[in-house]
C-alpha positions as CSV (number, residue, x, y, z in Angstrom):
1,M,0.0,0.0,0.0
2,I,2.8,2.4,0.8
3,W,4.3,1.7,-2.6
4,L,1.1,2.5,-4.3
5,V,0.8,5.9,-2.5
6,A,4.5,6.6,-3.3
7,V,4.0,5.9,-7.0
8,G,0.8,8.0,-7.1
9,C,2.6,10.9,-5.4
10,L,5.4,10.6,-7.9
11,A,3.0,10.6,-10.8
12,V,1.2,13.7,-9.5
13,G,4.5,15.4,-8.9
14,V,5.7,14.7,-12.5
15,V,2.4,16.0,-13.9
16,I,2.6,19.2,-11.8
17,G,6.3,19.6,-12.8
18,V,5.5,19.3,-16.5
19,V,2.6,21.8,-16.3
20,L,4.8,24.4,-14.4
21,A,7.7,23.9,-16.7
22,S,5.5,24.4,-19.8
23,R,4.1,27.6,-18.3
24,M,7.6,28.9,-17.2
25,N,9.3,28.3,-20.5
26,A,8.2,30.6,-23.3
27,S,7.3,28.9,-26.5
28,P,9.7,29.4,-29.5
29,S,7.0,31.4,-31.3
30,R,6.9,33.9,-28.4
31,V,10.7,34.2,-28.3
32,Q,10.7,34.8,-32.1
33,E,7.9,37.4,-31.7
34,L,9.9,39.3,-29.0
35,E,13.1,39.2,-31.1
36,N,11.2,40.6,-34.0
37,Q,9.8,43.4,-31.8
38,I,13.3,44.3,-30.5
39,R,14.6,44.3,-34.1
40,S,11.8,46.7,-35.2
41,L,12.3,48.9,-32.2
42,K,16.1,49.2,-33.0
43,E,15.3,50.0,-36.6
44,S,12.8,52.7,-35.7
45,H,15.2,54.1,-33.2
46,G,17.9,54.3,-35.8
47,E,15.5,56.0,-38.2
48,Y,14.6,58.5,-35.5
49,R,18.2,59.3,-34.8
50,D,18.9,59.8,-38.5
51,N,15.8,62.1,-38.8
52,V,17.0,64.2,-35.8
53,S,20.5,64.4,-37.3
54,D,19.1,65.5,-40.7
55,H,16.8,68.0,-39.0
56,F,19.6,69.8,-37.2
57,S,21.8,69.7,-40.2
58,M,19.1,71.3,-42.3
59,T,18.5,73.9,-39.5
60,A,22.1,74.8,-39.4
61,E,22.2,75.3,-43.2
62,L,19.0,77.4,-43.1
63,V,20.3,79.6,-40.3
64,Q,23.6,80.1,-42.1
65,H,21.6,81.1,-45.3
66,M,19.4,83.4,-43.3
67,T,22.4,85.1,-41.8
68,Q,24.0,85.5,-45.2
69,S,20.8,86.9,-46.6
70,Y,20.5,89.4,-43.7
71,Q,24.0,90.6,-44.3
72,E,23.2,91.1,-48.0
73,V,20.0,93.0,-47.2
74,Y,21.9,95.2,-44.7
75,Q,24.7,95.9,-47.2
76,H,22.0,96.9,-49.8
77,L,20.4,99.2,-47.3
78,A,23.7,100.7,-46.3
79,T,24.8,101.4,-49.9
80,G,21.3,102.8,-50.7
81,A,21.5,105.1,-47.7
82,Q,24.9,106.3,-48.8
83,D,23.6,107.0,-52.3
84,L,20.2,108.5,-51.4
85,C,20.8,110.3,-48.2
86,P,23.1,113.1,-47.2
87,L,26.4,111.9,-45.8
88,E,25.7,112.8,-42.1
89,V,22.3,111.1,-42.2
90,A,23.7,108.0,-44.0
91,S,26.5,107.6,-41.5
92,K,24.1,107.8,-38.6
93,L,21.6,105.4,-40.1
94,L,23.8,102.6,-41.3
95,P,27.5,102.1,-41.1
96,T,29.1,101.3,-44.5
97,D,31.0,98.3,-43.3
98,S,28.9,95.1,-43.8
99,D,30.2,93.5,-40.6
100,A,29.7,96.6,-38.5
101,V,26.3,95.4,-37.3
102,F,27.8,92.2,-36.0
103,D,30.7,93.9,-34.2
104,A,29.7,94.6,-30.5
105,T,32.5,97.2,-30.0
106,T,31.1,99.4,-32.8
107,E,27.7,99.3,-31.3
108,E,29.0,100.2,-27.9
109,K,30.9,103.1,-29.4
110,A,27.9,104.3,-31.4
111,S,25.5,104.2,-28.5
112,G,27.9,105.6,-26.0
113,L,27.1,102.8,-23.5
114,I,29.8,101.3,-21.4
115,P,29.2,98.0,-19.7
116,P,29.3,98.3,-15.9
117,K,32.6,97.3,-14.1
118,D,32.7,94.8,-11.4
119,Y,34.7,97.1,-9.1
120,A,34.4,100.6,-7.8
121,T,37.2,103.1,-7.8
122,K,38.6,104.4,-4.5
123,Q,39.3,108.0,-3.6
124,D,42.1,107.0,-1.3
125,P,44.3,103.8,-1.3
126,E,43.4,103.3,2.4
127,Q,39.7,103.4,1.7
128,K,37.8,100.1,1.8
129,G,36.4,99.1,-1.6
130,A,32.8,98.2,-2.3
131,L,33.5,94.5,-2.3
132,S,35.1,94.7,1.2
133,E,33.4,92.7,4.0
134,G,33.2,95.8,6.1
135,F,32.0,98.3,3.4
136,G,29.2,100.5,4.7
137,L,29.0,98.9,8.1
138,D,29.3,101.2,11.2
139,K,31.7,99.8,13.7
140,S,30.1,101.5,16.7
141,K,29.5,99.5,20.0
142,P,25.9,98.4,20.6
143,T,24.0,100.3,23.2
144,P,22.3,98.4,26.1
145,D,18.9,99.1,24.6
146,E,19.7,97.0,21.5
147,D,20.3,93.8,23.5
């Protein structure tokens, strides 16, 4: 009787093991499906990267073309102002140099604006500068009412 129970338990264990193994292991068709999905995702990602690269390349070319066109229009306006306006007015409106618009120093000189400095001049070498830790602080002793 014990042998019969042992063989029955072994048979039930084998059946349960086969069912669990078949559920745990993916079928070859599922593996193939997942491999195809990974392959298509890699291809679409590669196409996306190529599209992004092409987009930024085209954008760079268009910006370069736009800058060149802007310089040509500006040069046309400058020469037109020179030809059609009195000399004082033309020199105030547009500089004749085509790159003068893109030169920051020319713009600063023309507008008379000077960028702020990161330091303040001192009247006396012994004077504390504006960046000193004690600048503007009164070194008087506190009164008893302030405690």
